C-alpha positions in Angstrom: -4.7 -18.6 -9.0 -4.4 -15.9 -6.5 -6.4 -12.7 -7.1 -4.5 -9.9 -5.5 -4.3 -6.1 -5.4 -2.9 -4.3 -8.4 -3.3 -1.7 -11.3 -6.8 -0.3 -11.6 -10.3 -2.1 -11.2 -9.6 -4.4 -14.1 -6.3 -5.7 -12.8 -6.9 -6.7 -9.1 -4.4 -9.5 -9.4 -1.0 -7.7 -10.0 1.7 -8.1 -7.3 5.0 -6.6 -6.5 7.5 -6.8 -3.7 8.2 -3.5 -2.0 11.3 -3.0 0.3 11.0 -0.5 3.1 14.4 0.3 4.9 13.6 2.3 7.9 16.5 2.1 10.3 15.7 2.6 14.0 16.9 1.4 17.3 14.1 2.0 19.7 12.8 -1.6 19.6 16.0 -3.3 20.1 16.7 -5.1 23.3 19.9 -3.8 25.1 22.2 -6.6 24.0 20.8 -6.8 20.4 19.2 -10.2 21.3 16.2 -11.3 19.0 12.6 -12.0 20.0 12.9 -15.2 18.1 15.6 -17.8 17.6 15.8 -17.1 13.8 19.3 -15.7 13.1 22.4 -16.0 10.9 26.1 -15.4 11.8 28.0 -14.4 8.7 31.4 -14.9 10.6 32.7 -11.4 10.0 35.0 -9.8 12.6 33.2 -7.4 15.0 35.4 -6.1 17.8 33.7 -5.4 21.2 30.1 -5.5 20.1 28.2 -2.6 21.5 24.5 -2.7 22.3 22.3 -0.2 20.5 21.2 3.2 21.8 18.9 3.0 24.8 15.6 4.8 24.1 15.5 6.6 27.4 19.2 7.6 27.5 19.6 11.2 26.2 23.5 11.0 26.7 23.5 7.9 24.6 21.6 9.7 21.8 23.9 12.8 22.1 27.2 10.8 21.8 26.3 7.8 19.7 24.6 6.9 16.4 23.2 3.6 15.3 24.1 1.9 12.0 22.1 3.3 9.0 21.6 3.0 5.3 24.5 4.0 3.2 23.6 6.1 0.2 26.8 4.8 -1.6 25.5 1.3 -1.1 21.7 1.3 -1.2 19.9 -1.8 -0.2 18.0 -3.1 -3.3 14.8 -5.2 -3.4 14.8 -8.3 -1.3 14.0 -11.2 -3.5 10.4 -12.1 -3.0 10.3 -16.0 -2.4 8.3 -17.3 -5.3 6.2 -19.8 -3.2 5.4 -16.9 -0.6 4.2 -14.7 -3.4 2.1 -17.4 -5.0 0.2 -18.1 -1.7 -0.2 -14.5 -0.9 2.1 -14.1 2.1 3.2 -10.6 2.9 4.4 -8.7 6.0 7.2 -6.6 7.6 10.2 -8.2 9.4 12.4 -6.1 11.7 15.9 -7.3 11.4 18.4 -6.8 14.1 21.8 -6.2 12.6 25.3 -6.5 14.2 27.3 -4.1 11.8 31.1 -3.9 12.3 33.4 -0.9 11.9 33.6 -1.4 8.1 29.8 -1.4 7.6 29.5 -5.1 7.0 26.9 -7.2 8.6 28.3 -9.7 11.0 25.1 -11.2 12.4 21.4 -10.8 11.5 18.4 -11.7 13.7 14.7 -11.5 13.2 13.6 -9.1 16.1 9.9 -9.1 14.8 8.6 -11.7 12.5 6.4 -11.3 9.4 4.7 -14.3 10.6 6.0 -16.3 7.7 9.5 -18.1 7.8 9.8 -17.9 4.1 9.8 -14.1 4.3 11.9 -13.9 7.5 14.6 -16.2 5.9 14.5 -14.0 2.8 15.4 -10.9 4.9 18.1 -12.7 6.8 19.7 -14.1 3.7 19.7 -10.8 1.9 21.3 -9.0 4.8 24.5 -11.0 4.1 25.1 -8.6 1.2 24.2 -5.3 2.8 26.7 -2.6 3.3 25.8 0.1 5.9 27.2 3.2 7.5 28.5 1.7 10.9 27.4 3.0 14.2 29.5 5.6 15.9 30.4 6.7 19.5 31.8 10.1 19.7 32.1 10.1 15.9 34.4 7.1 15.9 33.0 3.8 14.0 32.1 1.0 16.4 30.9 -2.4 16.1 27.2 -1.9 17.0 23.7 -3.4 17.0 21.0 -1.6 14.9 17.9 -2.8 13.0 16.2 -2.3 9.7 12.5 -2.9 8.7 12.0 -5.0 5.6 8.6 -5.0 4.0 7.2 -7.6 1.7 4.1 -6.2 -0.1 2.1 -7.8 -2.9 1.7 -4.8 -5.0 3.6 -5.2 -8.3 6.3 -7.1 -10.1 9.8 -5.8 -10.6 11.1 -4.9 -13.9 13.5 -7.8 -14.0 10.6 -10.3 -13.3 8.6 -8.8 -16.1 11.4 -9.0 -18.5 11.6 -12.7 -17.8 7.9 -13.5 -18.7 7.1 -15.4 -21.8 4.1 -13.4 -23.3 1.7 -15.1 -25.6 -0.3 -13.4 -28.2 -3.4 -14.1 -26.2 -2.0 -12.2 -23.2 -1.1 -9.3 -25.5 -4.7 -9.2 -26.6 -6.2 -9.6 -23.1 -3.9 -6.8 -21.9 -5.3 -4.4 -24.7 -8.9 -5.5 -23.7 -8.2 -4.6 -20.0 -6.8 -1.2 -21.1 -10.0 -0.6 -23.0 -8.5 -0.3 -26.5 -9.1 -3.6 -28.1 -11.7 -2.7 -30.8 -11.1 -0.2 -33.7 -14.5 1.3 -33.3 -14.5 1.5 -29.5 -15.0 5.3 -29.2 -18.2 5.0 -31.4 -19.5 2.1 -29.2 -19.0 3.9 -25.9 -20.0 7.4 -26.7 -22.6 9.2 -28.8 -20.3 11.1 -31.2 -20.8 13.3 -34.2 -19.2 12.6 -37.5 -16.4 15.0 -36.8 -15.8 13.7 -33.2 -15.6 10.2 -34.6 -12.8 11.2 -37.1 -10.9 13.0 -34.4 -11.4 10.1 -31.9 -10.0 7.7 -34.6 -7.0 9.8 -35.1 -6.3 10.3 -31.4 -6.7 6.4 -31.0 -4.4 5.7 -34.0 -1.7 7.9 -32.6 -2.1 6.6 -29.1 -1.7 2.9 -30.2 1.8 3.8 -31.8 2.9 5.5 -28.6 5.9 3.9 -26.7 4.2 4.6 -23.4 1.0 2.7 -24.3 3.0 -0.1 -26.0 5.0 -0.5 -22.8 1.9 -0.4 -20.6 0.4 -3.1 -22.7 3.5 -5.2 -22.6 3.9 -4.8 -18.8 0.3 -5.9 -18.2 0.6 -8.9 -20.7 3.7 -10.0 -18.8 1.9 -9.8 -15.5 -0.9 -11.8 -17.0 1.6 -14.3 -18.2 3.2 -14.6 -14.8 -0.1 -14.8 -12.9 -2.2 -17.0 -15.1 -1.8 -20.3 -17.2 -2.7 -20.2 -20.9 -6.0 -21.8 -20.2 -7.0 -19.3 -17.6 -6.0 -16.4 -20.0 -8.2 -18.0 -22.6 -11.0 -18.2 -20.2 -10.7 -14.6 -19.1 -10.5 -13.5 -22.8 -13.7 -15.4 -23.6 -15.5 -13.7 -20.9 -14.3 -10.2 -21.9 -15.6 -10.9 -25.4 -19.2 -11.4 -24.1 -21.8 -8.6 -24.5 -22.1 -8.2 -20.8 -18.3 -7.6 -20.4 -18.3 -5.1 -23.3 -21.1 -3.3 -21.7 -19.5 -3.0 -18.2 -16.3 -1.7 -20.0 -18.4 1.0 -21.8 -20.1 2.0 -18.6 -16.9 2.1 -16.7 -16.2 5.7 -17.3 -19.7 6.7 -16.5 -19.7 4.8 -13.1 -16.3 6.0 -12.1 -17.5 9.7 -11.5 -20.5 8.5 -9.6 -18.6 6.1 -7.4 -15.9 8.6 -6.8 -18.5 11.2 -5.6 -19.9 8.6 -3.2 -16.4 7.9 -1.9 -15.7 11.5 -1.3 -19.1 12.0 0.3 -18.6 9.2 2.7 -15.1 10.5 3.6 -16.5 13.9 4.3 -19.2 12.5 6.4 -16.8 10.7 8.4 -14.7 13.6 9.0 -17.7 15.7 10.1 -18.9 13.0 12.5 -15.4 12.7 14.0 -15.3 16.6 14.4 -18.8 16.6 16.2 -17.6 13.9 18.4 -14.4 15.5 19.3 -16.0 18.8 20.0 -18.6 17.2 22.3 -16.0 15.2 24.2 -14.1 18.4 25.0 -16.8 19.4 27.4 -16.5 16.1 29.3 -13.8 14.8 31.5 -12.1 11.5 30.4 -13.1 9.9 33.8 -16.8 10.8 33.2 -16.9 9.1 29.7 -14.3 6.3 30.0 -13.8 3.5 32.6 -10.3 2.5 32.2 -9.8 2.0 28.4 -13.5 1.3 27.9 -16.5 3.5 27.6 -18.4 3.7 31.0 -21.5 1.6 31.1 -23.6 4.8 31.1 -22.0 6.3 28.0 -21.9 3.0 26.2 -25.6 3.3 26.0 -25.5 6.9 24.7 -22.7 6.8 22.2 -24.1 4.7 19.5 -27.2 6.8 19.5 -25.3 9.9 19.3 -23.1 8.8 16.5 -26.2 7.7 14.5 -27.6 11.2 14.9 -24.4 12.8 14.0 -24.1 10.6 10.9 -27.6 11.8 9.7 -26.8 15.4 10.5 -23.4 15.3 8.6 -24.6 13.3 5.6 -27.2 16.1 5.2 -24.7 18.8 5.3 -22.4 17.1 2.9 -25.3 16.5 0.5 -26.0 20.3 0.7 -22.3 21.1 -0.1 -22.5 18.9 -3.2 -25.8 20.6 -4.3 -24.2 23.9 -3.9 -21.0 22.9 -5.9 -23.2 21.6 -8.8 -25.4 24.9 -8.8 -28.5 23.0 -7.6 -31.2 24.4 -5.4 -29.5 24.2 -1.9 -31.3 22.5 0.9 -31.6 25.0 3.9 -29.2 24.3 6.8 -32.2 24.1 9.2 -33.4 21.0 7.2 -30.3 19.1 8.5 -31.5 19.6 12.1 -29.6 20.9 15.0 -25.9 19.8 15.9 -26.3 16.6 17.9 -25.0 16.5 21.4 -23.9 13.7 23.9 -26.3 14.1 26.7 
């Protein structure tokens, strides 16, 4: 079983192939040759193959245009190899394409590998079916090399894959549990409600459970569970979810979410502040003074960590002060955060 990224904190195991079709020519070699030997020749005629556009040739860029995606024939999702998905392989392949005057792919080569032959081969095989806008020279279609980046990302399943899933009642129930709507009296359990609020909460809940959006979400999650886990694994997860500690965690999830979110925001603001302090400080120094080649000079290698620690303390104090002010609390005086640190 592979636990992977997905929908929400409760579903850290949902995966999905994402295709990125960014066309570029800057990384191609002049003759369209590949960095690896992995290539396919589809046997389609391609008269007088032209190299792609030279990155440092302004005349080339003015007169010529590389092959590119055709809105009339969009490139769909490249099928994600099942084994690659199961063992967690992902990455981006840059595929060099020799595209003829009709927009057909004559040859495909891996210019930059994902690092996984299964994914590289999937990208090459799918290129057989692509139709692109051909490259042009002076507005006239030409057989020309170009390239497309194909990304395989374990994020979510496609609709077609979910539609094929065999969903068990256990998976349906577990999906409802993970969405937090498995028990009729859940609102009463998780919140301190008045009698009127309980009635309203029950009405909202009953309406929600009949809503097509909710039903579709539950089915999608159940399908993902069915594809990712065996029946025995679903049973094991369900048994844990039924335990008091799991129910308590679900009840506290909303309470924790705000606090955790606040901590994340504060950390990000502190980092931004430290970066700003460092940038302002370095403006008063020459690069030759601070850096030796691409490394910090020995002198500054001793000073920078201490400076960053001081800046982090100073910035964290300022961020906390802003948070207090936003909540209407008694605000810490700016002076209490100390002077803005400097890199001596």
